C-alpha positions in Angstrom: 152.6 108.4 56.6 154.5 111.4 58.0 151.9 113.8 56.6 149.1 111.8 58.1 150.7 111.9 61.5 151.3 115.6 61.4 147.7 116.4 60.4 146.2 114.1 62.9 148.2 115.5 65.8 147.2 119.0 64.8 143.6 118.0 64.6 143.8 116.4 68.1 145.3 119.5 69.7 142.8 121.9 68.0 139.7 119.9 68.9 140.6 119.3 72.5 141.8 122.8 73.1 138.6 124.1 71.6 136.5 121.9 74.0 138.4 123.1 77.0 138.2 126.8 76.0 134.4 126.5 75.4 133.9 124.8 78.8 135.9 127.5 80.6 133.9 130.3 79.1 130.6 128.7 80.1 131.4 129.0 83.9 131.3 126.4 86.6 127.7 125.7 86.2 127.9 125.1 82.5 125.6 128.1 82.0 126.1 128.4 78.3 123.7 126.1 76.4 125.9 126.1 73.4 128.9 124.7 75.3 126.8 121.7 76.4 124.8 121.1 73.2 127.5 121.9 70.6 130.8 120.1 71.3 133.6 120.3 68.7 132.9 118.8 65.3 135.8 116.3 65.8 134.2 115.1 69.0 130.8 114.6 67.4 132.3 112.7 64.5 134.3 110.6 66.9 131.2 109.8 69.0 129.6 108.3 65.9 132.7 106.3 65.1 133.1 105.0 68.6 129.5 104.0 68.5 130.2 101.9 65.4 133.1 100.2 67.2 130.8 99.4 70.2 128.1 98.1 67.9 130.4 95.7 66.0 132.0 94.5 69.3 128.6 93.6 70.6 127.4 92.0 67.4 130.4 89.8 66.5 130.3 87.6 69.6 126.5 87.7 70.1 126.2 86.4 66.5 127.6 83.1 67.6 125.6 82.6 70.8 122.3 81.3 69.4 124.4 78.6 67.6 125.8 77.3 70.9 123.2 74.5 71.2 123.9 73.3 67.7 127.7 73.4 68.3 127.3 71.6 71.6 125.1 68.9 70.1 127.3 68.5 66.9 130.4 68.0 69.0 128.7 65.8 71.5 129.9 67.8 74.5 128.7 67.5 78.1 127.7 70.7 80.0 131.0 70.7 81.8 133.0 70.2 78.6 131.1 72.9 76.9 131.6 75.2 79.9 135.4 74.7 79.8 135.4 75.4 76.0 133.5 78.6 76.6 135.9 79.5 79.4 138.7 79.7 76.8 137.2 83.0 75.7 137.9 84.8 79.0 141.1 82.9 79.5 142.4 84.4 76.3 141.2 87.8 77.5 143.1 87.3 80.8 146.3 86.4 79.1 146.2 89.2 76.5 144.3 91.8 78.4 147.2 93.4 80.3 148.9 94.2 77.0 146.0 96.5 76.0 147.2 99.6 77.9 150.7 99.3 76.4 149.3 98.8 72.9 147.0 101.8 73.2 149.8 104.1 74.3 152.1 102.7 71.6 149.8 102.5 68.6 146.7 104.7 69.6 143.4 103.4 70.9 141.7 104.0 67.4 144.1 101.7 65.5 144.2 99.1 68.3 140.5 98.9 68.5 140.0 98.3 64.8 142.7 95.7 64.3 141.6 93.8 67.4 138.0 93.9 66.2 138.9 92.2 62.9 140.8 89.4 64.7 137.9 88.9 67.1 135.7 88.2 64.1 138.3 85.7 62.8 138.4 83.9 66.1 134.6 83.7 66.2 134.5 82.2 62.7 137.1 79.6 63.6 135.2 78.6 66.7 131.9 78.3 64.8 133.4 75.9 62.2 135.5 73.9 64.7 135.3 70.1 64.2 136.2 69.2 67.8 136.6 70.5 71.3 140.2 71.7 71.0 139.7 73.9 67.8 136.5 75.3 69.4 138.4 76.3 72.5 141.3 77.7 70.4 139.0 79.8 68.3 137.2 81.2 71.4 140.7 81.8 73.0 141.7 83.9 70.1 138.4 85.8 70.0 138.6 86.4 73.8 142.2 87.7 73.6 141.3 90.1 70.8 138.1 91.2 72.5 139.8 92.2 75.7 142.2 94.4 73.7 139.2 95.9 71.8 137.4 96.5 75.0 140.1 98.6 76.6 140.9 100.5 73.4 137.3 101.4 72.5 136.5 102.4 76.1 139.7 104.4 76.3 138.7 106.3 73.1 135.2 106.7 74.4 136.5 108.3 77.6 138.5 110.7 75.5 135.4 111.7 73.6 133.5 112.0 76.9 136.1 114.5 78.2 135.5 116.6 75.2 131.8 116.6 75.8 132.3 117.5 79.5 129.3 115.4 80.5 128.5 111.7 80.9 128.0 109.9 77.6 129.8 106.6 78.4 126.6 104.7 79.1 125.3 105.7 75.7 128.2 103.9 74.1 127.5 100.8 76.1 123.9 101.1 75.0 125.0 101.0 71.4 127.0 97.8 72.3 123.7 96.3 73.6 122.1 97.2 70.2 124.9 95.4 68.5 124.5 92.4 70.8 120.8 92.3 70.2 121.3 92.6 66.5 123.9 89.9 66.5 121.8 87.7 68.6 118.8 88.2 66.4 120.9 87.5 63.3 122.2 84.3 64.9 118.7 83.2 66.0 117.4 83.8 62.5 120.3 81.9 60.9 119.8 79.0 63.4 116.0 78.9 62.7 116.6 78.9 58.9 119.2 76.2 59.2 121.9 78.3 57.5 125.3 76.5 57.7 127.6 77.9 60.4 130.4 78.5 58.0 128.3 80.6 55.6 126.6 82.5 58.4 129.7 83.4 60.4 131.8 84.3 57.3 129.3 86.8 56.1 128.9 88.4 59.5 132.7 88.5 60.0 133.2 90.4 56.8 130.3 92.7 57.4 131.2 93.8 61.0 134.9 94.0 60.2 134.2 96.3 57.3 132.1 98.6 59.5 134.9 98.8 62.0 137.5 99.6 59.4 135.4 102.3 57.8 135.0 104.1 61.2 138.7 104.9 61.5 138.7 108.2 59.7 136.1 109.6 62.1 137.9 108.7 65.3 140.0 111.2 67.3 143.4 111.8 65.8 146.7 112.1 67.5 148.4 110.1 70.3 146.8 109.3 73.5 146.9 112.0 76.2 149.8 111.2 78.6 148.9 112.9 81.9 149.2 111.4 85.4 146.0 111.9 87.4 146.1 114.3 90.3 146.4 112.5 93.7 142.8 113.2 94.8 140.1 110.6 95.4 136.9 110.9 93.3 133.7 112.0 95.0 132.0 109.1 96.7 135.3 107.3 97.2 136.4 110.0 99.6 133.8 109.1 102.2 134.9 105.5 102.1 138.7 105.9 102.2 139.1 109.1 104.2 141.0 110.6 101.3 143.7 108.0 101.6 145.8 107.8 98.4 148.3 105.2 99.5 148.9 102.0 97.5 146.7 99.8 99.8 143.8 102.3 99.6 143.8 102.7 95.9 144.0 99.0 95.2 141.3 98.3 97.7 139.0 100.7 95.8 140.0 99.2 92.5 139.3 95.7 93.8 135.8 96.8 94.9 135.3 98.3 91.4 136.4 95.0 89.9 133.8 93.1 91.9 131.1 95.4 90.7 132.2 95.0 87.1 132.5 91.3 87.6 128.9 91.1 88.9 127.8 92.7 85.6 130.0 90.3 83.7 128.6 87.2 85.4 125.1 88.2 84.6 126.0 88.9 81.0 127.8 85.6 80.7 124.8 83.7 82.1 122.7 85.2 79.4 125.2 84.6 76.6 126.5 81.2 77.5 123.5 79.5 79.1 120.2 81.2 78.3 119.7 79.4 75.0 120.7 76.0 76.4 118.5 76.4 79.5 115.5 77.5 77.5 115.9 74.8 74.8 117.1 71.8 76.9 115.6 72.4 80.3 112.4 74.2 79.4 111.8 72.8 75.9 111.8 76.0 73.9 112.3 76.0 70.1 115.7 77.1 68.6 114.3 80.6 67.8 112.6 81.1 71.2 115.8 79.9 72.9 117.6 82.9 71.5 115.1 85.3 73.1 116.6 85.0 76.6 119.9 86.6 75.4 118.0 89.1 73.3 115.8 90.1 76.2 118.9 90.6 78.5 120.6 92.7 75.9 117.5 94.6 74.9 116.7 95.6 78.5 120.4 96.4 79.1 120.2 98.7 76.1 117.2 100.5 77.6 119.0 100.8 81.0 122.1 102.3 79.3 120.1 104.7 77.3 118.5 106.0 80.5 121.7 105.5 82.5 123.5 108.8 81.8 120.5 110.9 82.9 119.9 108.6 86.0 123.6 108.8 87.0 123.7 112.6 86.6 120.5 112.9 88.8 121.0 110.2 91.4 124.7 109.2 91.3 126.4 105.9 90.3 125.9 104.5 93.8 122.2 104.7 94.0 121.7 103.5 90.4 123.9 100.5 91.0 122.2 99.5 94.2 118.8 99.7 92.6 120.0 97.6 89.8 121.2 95.0 92.2 117.7 94.7 93.7 116.2 94.3 90.2 118.6 91.5 89.4 117.9 89.6 92.6 114.1 89.9 92.3 113.9 89.5 88.5 116.1 86.4 88.0 115.4 85.0 91.4 111.7 84.9 90.7 112.3 83.3 87.3 114.4 80.5 88.8 111.9 80.0 91.7 109.0 79.4 89.3 110.5 78.3 86.0 108.7 78.9 82.7 109.8 79.9 79.2 108.1 83.4 79.4 109.2 83.9 83.0 112.8 83.0 82.2 112.9 85.4 79.2 111.5 88.2 81.4 113.9 87.3 84.2 116.9 87.6 81.9 115.5 90.9 80.7 115.3 92.3 84.2 118.8 91.0 85.0 120.1 92.9 81.9 118.3 96.1 83.1 119.7 95.8 86.6 123.4 95.5 85.5 123.1 98.0 82.6 125.3 100.7 84.2 127.6 98.5 86.3 130.5 98.0 83.9 130.5 101.6 82.5 130.4 102.9 86.1 133.3 100.8 87.2 135.3 101.6 84.1 134.8 105.3 84.5 135.7 105.2 88.2 138.8 103.1 87.6 140.0 105.4 84.8 139.7 108.4 87.2 141.5 106.7 90.2 144.5 108.7 91.4 148.1 107.3 91.2 147.7 105.4 87.9 149.1 106.2 84.5 146.4 107.1 81.9 144.5 103.9 80.9 146.2 101.8 83.6 143.3 101.7 86.1 141.0 100.9 83.2 143.3 98.2 81.9 143.7 96.5 85.2 139.9 96.5 85.9 139.1 95.2 82.4 141.6 92.5 82.8 140.5 91.4 86.3 136.8 91.5 85.5 137.5 88.8 82.9 138.0 86.5 85.9 134.2 86.6 86.2 133.8 85.5 82.6 136.5 82.8 83.1 135.1 81.3 86.3 131.4 81.5 85.5 131.0 79.1 82.6 132.8 76.1 84.1 131.3 76.7 87.5 127.7 76.9 86.1 128.4 73.9 83.9 129.8 71.8 86.7 126.8 72.6 88.9 124.5 71.8 86.0 126.1 68.3 85.6 126.0 67.7 89.3 122.4 68.8 89.8 120.7 71.1 87.3 121.3 74.2 85.1 118.5 75.9 87.0 120.6 75.7 90.2 123.7 76.8 88.4 122.0 80.0 87.2 121.7 81.1 90.8 125.0 82.9 90.1 122.8 85.7 88.6 120.9 86.7 91.8 124.2 86.2 93.7 125.8 88.8 91.4 123.0 91.2 92.4 123.8 90.7 96.1 127.5 91.5 95.4 126.5 94.7 93.7 124.5 95.8 96.7 127.5 95.1 99.0 130.2 96.9 97.0 128.3 99.8 95.3 129.4 102.1 98.1 132.7 102.8 96.4 130.9 104.4 93.5 130.3 108.1 93.4 127.1 109.6 94.8 125.2 112.5 93.2 127.6 115.1 91.9 127.2 118.6 93.3 126.0 121.0 90.7 127.3 124.5 90.0 124.9 127.5 89.9 122.5 127.4 87.0 121.9 130.1 84.6 
């Protein structure tokens, strides 16, 4: 163990120093093509490994979602009861989430992400085989608690890798998460369509995705987490909104706006994960397989948005991309709810996923760069608070559905688009470029 720690720390120092030296020699405009296209080997290996973690994180939970209608029917739950059971997932995240930053600093983001991933898979398995409401809620509570820790740890590690690359790559990691979510959703839809028992289906998937996460460990960045306090300067884009104020009130006001942006993305994602299959199957009469396509469309279009996101952000800035996304969410899902149909709803969820594609990565990046916070603290606080969106959304939508209709409850999706338009101003605009070669 002592030898491993020594080697890892050395590797960490060497790789990060190499990246910084390369960036310095390239000049302010990044004029050396090699410095941009050829980051350190350790960073490239870590990018693959972090991608694996994001993939498994997306796949594990999504794998359960197409089985929600079966679970709800087997347990005889009302919409409100089911909504409160699903809310146990973000409740667990809220309770455990604030420990993530401490765990990352104490045990390293790489180790925390992998261990929490395995326990997330265990929680999903327990929820899937639950015989009653309470065990269902307990399994989702465990999965949510572990997922919140995984979320902070893997994003913290992703931001370490991004700093070595010296350019935006965070959206690409979240794109891989979307691939995992689509893959997990497709696997769950196939299992539901074939009538594979929940216990068999979720046990096999838990073993598979946990093994992938564990195998990625050796490729992650080595050494402890960087422990540097951010300089007391406000990021570009935030400066124009706060007048360079760095007091406690100003920084928490900006953080709150970032939370609302991230929560808007979370609400849309939750609508697709928790309610799309039920809305399509129960309200619109779609088959079990087709009912899973709403979530797959949302995640598939979100993947496309995130693959394009880094280039769009570099060209137009986070603020413009987020505002455009808010419009897409409002128009896409609003139209689908106004004129309900199976095809229109699937398309509407897809457009909603495209619209929110960059919101959570943008908010996380901005929070991690806020001045006056310890490394990882801004990210941890945002990741914890955005879980409020996941916590509030399912029971609210379920209660509205019981009182009137699920179609009315899903109006939370275009409302999230409006919130994005209102608060996107705190995000950065187009970054100024240095002289080109």
